[in-house]
N, C-alpha and C positions, 0 to 999 in steps of 0.2 A: 132850138132844135132838140128834140128828145132823142136821147141815145139809149140803147138797150144793151146791157152786158149780160151774156149768158153765163150762168154759174150752176152748180149742183147743190142741192139742199138734201140733207138726210133728216127725215122725220120718222121717228120710231115710236111705237107704243106697244107695251106688253099686253096682249090679250084685250085690246080695246073693245072689239066687237063682242067678246065673250063676257064682258063685265056687265052684270045686271045692276049692280049698285055703284054709287059714285066711288071713285078711287079715294083712298085715304090721303094721298099726296100726289101732286104733280111735280116732276123733277125736270126743269129746263136746263139744258147744257148747251152753251155756246163755246165753240173752240175758235178763238180769234185767229184769223188768217189761214184756217185749214183749207187746203185745196182738195177737191174731190178725189183726185188721183192718188192721194196719200192712202186712201182706204185700200187700194189695190197695189200700189207701188211698194208699200212696206208690209203687205199682208202676210207674207210668209213668216215674218218674225212677230206677228201679233199672237197673243194668247187666244184660247178658244172662248174665253168668257168676257172679253172686252169688246173691241169694235166688231169682231166676228160674231159674237153673240147678238149684238144689236142688228147687224145686217141680216143674220139668219132668221131671227124671230120677230123682227120689226118690219115696218112698211118703209121701203126705200124709194123716195121720190127723186128720180134721176134727171128729170128734164124740166127745170124751173128757171126763173130769171130774176135778176134784180133790174127793175125798170127805172133806175135812177142813177145819177152820177154826182159826186164821187162815192165809191163804196168804201167808206172808212168805218172804224169801230163805232163811233157815235151814231151815225145814221143807220148802220147795220143793226145794232142792238135795239134802237128805237123802232125800226121797221118790223123786226121780228116780233117784238112784244106788243106793238100797237096794231099790227096787221095793216098798216097803211104806209104811205110814202112820205118823204121829207117835206113836200109841199103842203102836206096836211099836219104832220106831227111837229114840224118846225126844226128838227135836228138835221140841218143840211150838211153838216160836216163835223169834225172834231172841234175846229175853231173856224170862225168866219168873221167877216167884216160887218160891223154894225154901223149903219149909216147915221143913226141918231147921235151916237157918242163918238163916231169917227175913230173907233178902236177895234182891235181884234178881240173877240170874246170867246170863251170856252163853252162847250155845249152843256157842261154841268157846273161851270164856275158861278159862284154867287157870294159876294162879299157880305151879304146880309147875315150869313151864318158862319160859325166858327167850328174848329176841330173839336171833337169829343174823343178823348183817349190819348191826346197828344197836344202839345203846344205849338205844333207846326202849322204851316199854311195849307197843308194838303186837305184840310177839311172845309175849306171855304167853298162849299158845294151845295147844290140842291137840284131837283128835277124841274125847276120852274120854267126853264126854256122849252120844255116839251109841252106842246099845245094840245095834245090829244090824250085820251085814256089809254092805258095798257091793259092787257088781259089780267094782269095782277090787280090793277085798279078796279076792274069790273068784278073780279072775284070778291074783293073786299066790299064793294057796293052791294052786290047781290047777297053775299053771305058775310055779314059783319063779323061773325065769330071766326071766320077763316083767318089763318095767319100766313103772312108772306115774308120770306127772308131772302135776301139777295147778297151774293158774295163774289168778289173778284179781286185780282191784283190791281186793276185799273179802277179809278173812281167811276168813270162813265160805264164800265162793264158791270158795276154793281148798282148804280143809281138808276139808269134808264130801264133795265128789266124790272126792278122793284117798283118803279112807278111813284106816284104821288102819295100813296097810302101805305107804303111798306112798313112792316113792324120792325124791320131792322135791315139796313143796307150797310155793308162793311167792306172796306178796301184797304190796300197796303199803304202804310205811311213810310215814305222814303227817308224820313228823319229818324224815326225811332225803330223801324223794322217791325212794327206791330200793326195789327188791324185796327182801324179807327172808323168813326162815322162823323156825321155832321149834326150840328144842333138843330137842323131842320127835322131830323128823324127822332133824336133822343137827347135828353139832357145829360145822361151818363151811360157808359157801357154796361151791358148786363154782366153780372158777376161771373158767369161761366166764361165770357170772352176775356175778361180781365185775367182769370186763371189760365186760360189758353195762351194768352199773350206772354204770360210770365214763364210758362214751361215749354211752349212750342212756338218758335219764331224763326226768323231767318238766320239768327246766330246759332241756334241749336240744330237747324236743318242743313246748314251749309257744310259742304265737304268737297273733296276732290272729284271733279266730273271726269270720268273716264268712260269709254264705250262699255255698255252693259253686256255686249255679246263679243264673241271672237271676231277678229278682223275679217275673216272670209265670209262672215254672215251678212256683211253690209254691201249694198249696191253702190253707195256713194264713196268718193275718194275724200280723204281727209285734207290733203294738201290742195289749196286753191288760191288763186290770185284775186278772187272776187268776194272775199269776206272781210269784215271789219276786224281789226286787231283790237281786242279789248284793252282798256287802260291797265297797265301793269304787266302786259304780255309783250313778247317780241315777235310772236307769230300767231296765226289763226288756226292752230292745230291743237289736238288733244295732247296732254291733259289740261284741264282748267282747274286750278286750285281756287275754288270760289271763296273760301274763307279768307285766303290771303288777299285776293283781289278786293274783297269787301273792306279789308283793313286799310286800304290806301285811301285816305281822306274820307273815310266812312262812306265808301262808294257802294251803296246798297243796290244799285242797279245791276251790279255783278251777280246778285242773287236772283233777281227777277228775269235775267236772261238765261238762267239755268233750269233744268227740269225739276230741281228740288222745290221750286216755287209751286209747281203743279201739285206735287205731293203734299206740301203744306196746305194748299187750298182744298185738296180732297179731304184731308184730315179735319180742316175747319168745317167743311160741309157736314161731315159725319157728326162732329161735335155739336153743330148747330141743330141738326135734326133731333139729336138725343136730348139736348138741354132745353130746347124750345118746345119740346113735346109735339113736334110736327106729326100729323097723321093720327093723333091720339084723341082728337075731339070728334064732335058729331059732323062737322063740316070738312070739306076738302081743303087742305093746306097746299102751299106751293113754295118750293125753294128754287132759286135761279142761281146757277153756277156758271161763271164765265172764266175760262182759262185764258189768261192774257200772255203768258210767257211764250206760247207758240208764236205769237205775233212779234214780240220783242226779239226773240231769237231769229225769227224769219227775216226781219229787217237787217239784222246783224250778219247773218250767214248765208241767206238765200235758200230757195226751195230745193236746190240740188246738193246741199251740203250734208256732210256726215253728221254734223251737229243736229240738224233738223230731223234726220232719219232716226238718230238715237233718242231724241226728245219724244218723238211719237211712239217709239217702241216702249219707252218708259211710261208715257201717258196712257197707253193701252193697258198697262198693268194697274195704273191708278183707277182707270175707269172700271176695270174688272173687279177691283177691290170694293169700289162704290156699289156696283151692281150686287155683289155678294152680300154686302151689308143690307141693301134695300130688300133683297129676297128674304133674308133672315128676319128682318124686322116687320115687313108688311106682307110677305108672301108674294109670289109671282103675279098674282091677280089683284094685288092690293095697291098698286101704283101705276101711274102712266109716266113714261119718260120720253122726252124728245131731245134730239141732238141735231145741231146745225152749225154753220159758220156764219159770221157776220160779213165776211168778204174773203177773197182769195188773195193771190199775189202773182205778179209776173216774174219770170226769171230775171236775174241781173242783166240789164240791157247790154252792158259791155261783154258779158259772157255770150250773149246771143250774137252780137256783131263779130266777135272773135271766132265764132263757130260758123260764120257765113249764113246766119239766120237773120230774118228781118227783126230789127230792133235798134234802139238808140235813145238819145236824150233830146228833150226840148228844153232849152234854157229860158226859164220864165223871165229872168231879169233882163236879158237882152231883148226878148220879145216885147216886154213892157216899154223899154226905152225906144224901140223902133216904132211901136204904135203911138207913143206920145209924140214922137217927131213927125209922124205922118199926120196926126190930128192937128198939130200946130201948123204944119205946112198947108193943110187943106182949109182949116177954119180959123187960123190965127191964134189958137190957144190950145194948151194941153187939156184934154177933156176926159182923161182916165184918172179916176180917184184911187183905185186899188185893184190888184189882181191876186186872187187867192183861190185855191181849190178849183182851178181851171175856170173860175168865174171872173168876168171883167165888169167892174163897177164903174159906171160912167158918172161924171160930175154933173148931176142934173141941175144943180143951182147955177153953175157957170154956163151950161148949155141954154138954160132959160134966160139968163141975163143977157146973153149974146144973141138971143132970138134965132137960134139955130134949130132947124128941124131935126129932132132926135133920130128920125128914121134915116136921115142922111149920114149921121154919125155911126149908127149901127151898121149900115151898109158898108161904110169905109172899113170899119173894124173887121167885119166878117170877111170882106174880100182880101184884107191883108193877112188875117190869121190863116186862111186856107192855103195861102202861098208858102207857109212855113213847112219845111221838111219834117215829116212825122205827124202832121196834123191831118 
């Protein structure tokens, strides 16, 4: 059964129709887990030259859909940059069950390649699981002299947009705190990135996270029972001493949950544009920037948290700074910029139920156990191999060996699932 999830997409281009010549550079920005209402819910505290500049001078597509499920980071980025859906590009989730190996696999995981820029395991990656071209691939195929660079905190946020022919895809290494790549893309880091990593990294950017504005300027409350308490803290309230939290067992995830990771990524993008000479050749170049910390913080604190509100106010200033740089370097008519989100997020279900709103949890482990019991009762054997990403994998080999009609199994599973509260 195909399900359609309605979302909002923001696509903007500066003076697209007015441009007679090709743009010098295309700038693709994905903000991980950004909900459409953030554009308006936090708008009063946005600057004039960040999100507001984009909404005022760009084309705002307000009524579009994701026609697939689940809407995670991997399939979101692959769909944005390939222009097609998971059944075509192959990135059906962040991780999924592979029948051949009978293991869970990562959407960009690839043990055939190693880390470059670190001796960690975070570089065992490639875009090889993506089965379609991306717009960045097509740009390189059509104009071989064009250059493509992609950047993100998350590996999949950098790799999938950059595609198979990227000139450089770089992401955050949770062991060293620096940006790395995979031997799929390069044999060594460019010198400019090595210098950047030495001088600008999570250790030099980490500081105490306190609200950037006065208390009365926020619409969200700081105190909440629906947020994760970070390791090293005793509550989920400001302030967050990021540097101190990072020092506990080298917990660098404390950095990526903070807004300072967005600032570091913005600075990396500006550095990449300058040092890679993007937009300085005869052909159009492209840089893909994916802000991941909005998603990491969103999962920790929820969409109605003060932390998320403050993060977006700060991100707006980073976006403003990036646009100012682009305007100065290329001129307002010298580039095209688009911005969108790979997916949104639901409010914390417990918060909904406590507020007498529809919402709750479906516990997959108990559902799986119940379905296995039902299949054993009906057919004399457990016929479910795995449940992940709301997908139920049947044991086809066992079904065939027992000469059971698979349609009967599917019918049983369907009838049981729709009886579960919340489905």
